[in-house]
Structure formats: C-alpha cells, structure tokens
C-alpha positions, 0 to 999 in steps of 0.5 A: 500500500505505502512504500512500507506495505508494497512488498506485502502482496506481490502483483498477481500472476496471470495464468493461462488455461492449458489442457484445462488447467488454470482458472484465468477468469478467477485470476483476472478477477483477482488482478482487477480487484488488486488494481482497484485497491491500488487505485483507491489507495492512490486516491486516498494518499493526498489526505494521509499525513494531514490533520484538520482539527475542530475549530481549526481552519488550518490543515496541518502536516503531522506524524506519529511523533506529534501524538502522545499515547494516553492509554487504550480505549478498546481492542478488536480483531482489527487492532486497537483504539487508543486515547492520544493527545496531539501535542502541538495543540493539546487536543485529545483524539481517539486513534484507531490503529489498524494492523498491517496484514498480508491478507488482501481482504483485510487490506481492502477493509482497511481502505474501505474504512479509510475511504469512508472516514476521509470522505464523510461529511455527516453529523451522525457519523464519527468524524475523522480528523486525519490519517497516517501510516506507520510501518504499514499500520494505518492510524485513523485519528477520530473525534473522541466520544464518551461512551459506546452504547453497549457499555452505556446500556449495561451501566443503566440497566445492570448498575443503576437499575434504571431504563433508558428514556424514550426520548433518548432511544428516539434520538439514537434511532434517528441518528443511526438511521440518518447515518445509514441513509447517508452511507447508502445515498452519498457513498453507495455503501452499507455498514453491515455491522450495526450493533450497540458497540458501534454506536457512540455517544457523548456528554453533549448528547450527540450520537454517532455511528462508527467502525466501517472496517467491513462496510460493503459497496453496493452494486445495484443496491445489493451486497454479496459478502456473507460473512461480514459482521457480527453474527448475533445481529445478522438478519435471517436472510444473511444466515439462511444457507438456502438463500446464500446466492441471493445477496442482501441489501440495506434492510439487513442493517435495518434488522441489526438496528432492530436487534440493537434497539430491543437491547437498548430498551430492555437491557438484554439481548433478545435471544439466548446464547447460541452454542452452534450456528445451527442453534442460531439458524433455528432461532433466527431463521425458523422462529418468530422474530423478537417483539418489543412489548415493554409498556414503558415505551409508547406504541410508536416506539414499539411499532418502530422497533418491531417494524425493523424486526420484520422477518420477511425482508421484502416487507421490512422497510428501508431507511427512507420509509423509517425516516417517515415513521412517526417515532422519528418524525417526532424526534426530529421535531423535538428540541430536546438537545439539552435534556438528552445531553443532561441525561448522558451526563447524569449516567456517565457521572454515575459510571463505576470505576474502571475495574468495577465497570470491566467486571460488570461488562464481563458479567452481562456480556452477550455478543 
C-alpha cells in the first residue's frame, strides 16, 4: 500500500488455461480487484499525513511523533483504539490503529474504512481528523466520544437499575438511520455491522455511528459478502444457507438496528446464547422474530422497533420509509438537545470505576 507495505502482496500472476488447467477468469478477477485497491489507495494518499482539527481552519502536516499515547480505549480483531493527545495543540483524539496484514481482504477493509472516514460529511457519523501510516499500520484519528452504547446500556440497566428514556432511544434511532441513509445515498455503501458497540455517544448528547472496517459497496443496491459482521445481529436472510446466492440489501442493517433497539430498551439481548450456528439458524431463521412489548415505551416506539424486526425482508422497510415513521418524525421535531445531553451526563457521572465497570461488562456480556 505505502512504500512500507508494497512488499506485502506481490502483483498477481496471470495464468493461462492449458489442457484445462488454470482458472484465468478467477485470476483476472483477482488482478482487477488488486488494481482497484491500488487505485483507491492512490486516491486516498493526498489526505494521509494531514490533520484538520475542530475549530481549526488550518490543515496541518503531522506524524506519529506529534501524538502522545494516553492509554487504550478498546481492542478488536483489527487492532486497537487509543486515546492520544496531539501535542502541538493539546487536543485529545481517539486513534484507531489498524494492523498491517498480508491478507488482501483485510487490506481492502482497511481502505474501505479509510475511504469512508476521509470522505464522510455527516453529523451522525464519527468524524475523522486525519490519517497516517506507520510501518504499514494505518492510524485513523477520530473525534473522541464518551461512551459506546453497549457499555452505556449495561451501566443503566445492570448498575443503576434504571431504563433508558424514550426520548433518548428516539434520538439514537434517528441518528443511526440518518447515518445509514447517508452511507447508502452519498457513498453507495452499507455498514453491515450495526450493533450497540458501534454506536457512540457523548456528554453533549450527540450520537454517532462508527467502525466501517467491513462496510460493503452496493452494486445495484445489493451486497454479496455473507460473512461480514457480527453474527448475533445478522438478519435471517444473511444466515439462511438456502438463500446464500441471493445477496442482501440495506434492510439487513435495518434488522441489526432492530436487535440493537430491543437491547437498548430492555437491557438484554433478545435471544439466548447460541452454542452452534445451527442453534442460531433455528432461532433466527425458523422462529418468530423478537417483539418489543415493554409498556414503558409508547406504541410508536414499539411499532418502530418491531417494524425493523420484520422477518420477511421484502416487507421490512428501508431507511427512507423509516425516516417517515412517526417515532422518528417526532424526534426530529423535538428540541430536546439539552435534556438528552443532561441525561448522558447524569449516567456517565454515575459510571463505576474502571475495574468495577470491566467486571460488570464481563458479567452481562452477550455478543
């Protein structure tokens, strides 16, 4: 990819079919895919090594030497996210460090994520300030939010023994659907990994979608890759082996949103833990979908969540239809920024110490 990464993957060798041996169409397809990745990388390179901070009109050249590591925030299969200070100004950032890899699919995912965050101009998507490469690893500098919703709801339900107010649930739903709609309409992509841990919030009441490492390009509004995403949140059509060849569209992310909203409204995952993929298939594909019935929430709120959890994908709504649902229309018209910010502050101020929080999250962790 960069000078330090070019040796990772040699240029694909073209094969000729001789006597029935060899698969030129497959290899040529790999060759074209490699060229597309190289082209995408070249288009992104002008943005690498430049940092544009909030309330700063000047784009700065920067390097890893300008970043002071303040500790790890989280870790996943991709690498780690660290809290870092940009020393020339003192601004604290979240820096996602994606490990270099020889795996071509993971390289593609890294470029996709970099492409999304560099080109994104949506208030409901975590903002990128800049990116750079170090020894082949990609460092993406993002705005620092205060919590992810998987941690947040567990604190609310399992530590404070409260419930998340409907006005906050509505804001979360509106922000997430708006972000997903932006990805589709402006970038031709779907997220494919919608879940509470990929939705962030802060003390100002802002809610933002993050983590685009497995986002997928839509071709004629259809995605094909079956194994991208977190299995517990996958829609029935994505895990049903009898429909493997059909592909799927943004309505699969709508299902994932429905599962997430159920979790945020009840404090628990709607299915029991699966020991095998067969058990997941039995519950998600063959059983009735989860229904939100908690009377703490209005009929509009329950209707919205259950609409997202429509099992028949052909009857499940897409983003534009969801944005016209009374639950989201009311949220969009409501001037509740101050109240929502105050609520997030109230919960975060009562968050347990780090060690106790880790024990709490481990005790109730589902997916």
